Phi, psi and omega in degrees: 000129178292163178294151177292134177218148174296138177297140180293158177294129183235152176293155182303336181286345181272133182282122175258321185241130174245111181262119182262136176240100177287133182223149172216115181053057182243039182299331184284320188252353187294314184297315180298321179298309184294319180296319180293317180294318180296317179297321180294313182295320179297321184270343189229344185263123188276009181235164175294143185220164173218143175249123181246120176271117180258100183276113181274065175060044179297147180246007176254211182270015180305316179299322179293319178297317179297319180297320179295322179291323176298320178289334184276332185230131178293332185272005182249135172228163179233143178233131181253126174245138184269005176230152182274170176122120180297319178298320178298318180295315182293319179298318182292312185283313177300320182292333181261354182287149176257004181285140179290339176231130184233131184231171170212155175211157180289151185292337180281354180050045177297331179275134177298128185293346177297345178274355186292312180296316173300333179290314187267344182302315179296337178280321178295320182285345183089003181291320186231164181261322177227160176218141181225147169277145179230134177263358187247005177277164184298326183273000180284150176233112192236137174239108178198166184289162183296323183297314180291327177296314180295315181299316181296313181292322179296318180297317180290331173293321177299318180296320179294320182284326186264322183245007179055039180292136179253353175277154191267335186216105185280331193249010175295127183280061185199090187219161178212158183210146175287150185299315183290333175288317179300321182299328183261332185275321184302320180297342180273346183271121184269325188293144179245003183245222184290332183285352181308313182301313182297312181298318178302314183290320180297314180295320178298316180297314182294334179277357179085015177283152183270127180247118180267137180245138180238117174297134186239160167266126189225129174240117186295148177275113183291346182268006181296134183238038179290135175280100186297323184293308181294324178293319179296319179297316179297321179294318179296322175296321177295320177300316179297315182297312182292319178299319179294319180295321178291320182294326182268357181069028184282345184264130181281067184289344181298334181288350179264358183289143172286160181294154179301131182105342177291324176275124182300338178291343177291336186286336176077166179226133184306125178085354181238111178300143181300136176077011186297315183298313180296319180293323178297317179297315179296318180295320179296318180296314178296320180296322179296315179294320180295322179295317177298320177296317180298313181296321178295317179294319180297315180297322179292313182288333183293339180292340181226011182217162178291159183304315183294319179294315179298319180297312182297317181293314180295320181292322179296311181296316180290330179292320177299315179294322181295317180296316180297317181293317179292326178302316185274311191272323185271315186253003170067028178269123182237162182085179185262359180297125177066016182294322179294318179298317180297320179293323178295317176294326176296327177292328175294317176297323176300321180298324178295316178296323178296319179297319180293313183288320179294321177296323178293318178296320179296320179294320178296319180294323179291326181281324183209100184294340181250032181297145182285167178296324177296323177295320178300314181297320179297316178296319181293325178298314179297316179297323180292327176299316177295318179295329180295317179299314179296320181297317181297316181297318179291319177301314187287320186265346185231302187289306183245049181295162188301329180294332180272333186276322188232056182293327185291326186280336181295335182267001181286154178294156179290158182296340180280344181292137179283131182293144179289160178301134180102347179272355176226151180291352182227144175277179181297335180269000180090004180276128182289138171284161173302152184302329183291342180291333184252005181249164176236154178298143180296144177296162183298337181272003182297148182295147179262165175084010179291124185289155176268123181288134180246105180292144182241108187283336185229163180295322181294318180294323179295320181295328180293335185267358186290132172225173186223074175287148179285139177195154181275162187288144178215117186255175180295136185265142179289000000 
């Protein structure tokens, strides 16, 4: 991924923003939506823009309405897809767009359009990689029913608990992405329906990309006919699939990293190792849980074993879990590469902790042979605190040292190096490179069957492409 850069100054005739409107059987509301959006962008947006209607195999007069709008406005185009799915439409249109910033919004325009410029500004400036509207932030003003409010908040709580999501609203139909990010991120997203948004954001977050959030004013569409039950089931299946892929290291997220030096934390601070604060917090959290696990195991084993045996067994089991958790959560090592070596080194660290705790128990026994169980636990807590400090130092400097954790980034070019042609969507003169210059071939695991978006420049050409496959209704989701 190239370094973040502010988009160069371009003439008004050059398209900077491509706004996609996915539609399915929207003959009634499409024209009013596009006319309102076009008027807003013409009067308020300071960059060149394009509005793309992504028709998801509509069987009503939506294609004819789209064709008429294409003929009425130079900045409007229509794309026909013969299969349904909002994710499929966004992957096809975003993937084929030449605009450096690509957005989408629901056809009902539930989101106040005044949030559009705050949404895309961080992407134009190079500050962020993706941007989303949120209905759940403190500054948002939302009008919708209690049922949808509960469902939305419950879903985002599930994402936080299961996938450690840090964004506040996964399903708000108001998002934007930089072109070079879309070229690399979209091939990794498998879902073609409603879960597309969630999967896109989770992968972006895990890859270390910056996601900007904009509190929005939102008025719910009372005519929405989304099947909440089937959609919820599909979303839960998606959460399980993505969680499993992340846990096994099956996703090549390293290809989404920015070059070394793009992150100010790469520059380091004299006397402070990089990432120390974050690693300390992660280590403390893992250590707290490990200590509780250790004490619970010791208390359980102590009912049928001697103190030393119970201590060694509890410490061994908790040490294995502690090493695995710190490997993944604290030091960011994913995948199975060197996992056996890391566990073996963790056992050496375990031996140090065993020596400290066993020595403490021996000292307690020498001082008071009839010491109570509470005294044993108190001594073990103190010994474990000392062992924890030693464990962190050994983990950081030996087991998960920087050379093992971040090998790919050490070989990246320095931030002062000028990027080669093709690493940015624009050349030094502001001329866009071909789309293939900023994209990479999809991984072998990329989903198959992704349709090719076919832009329709004129109303007559659009009408020629209209077909009518049977499909059930699917409306914009809250």
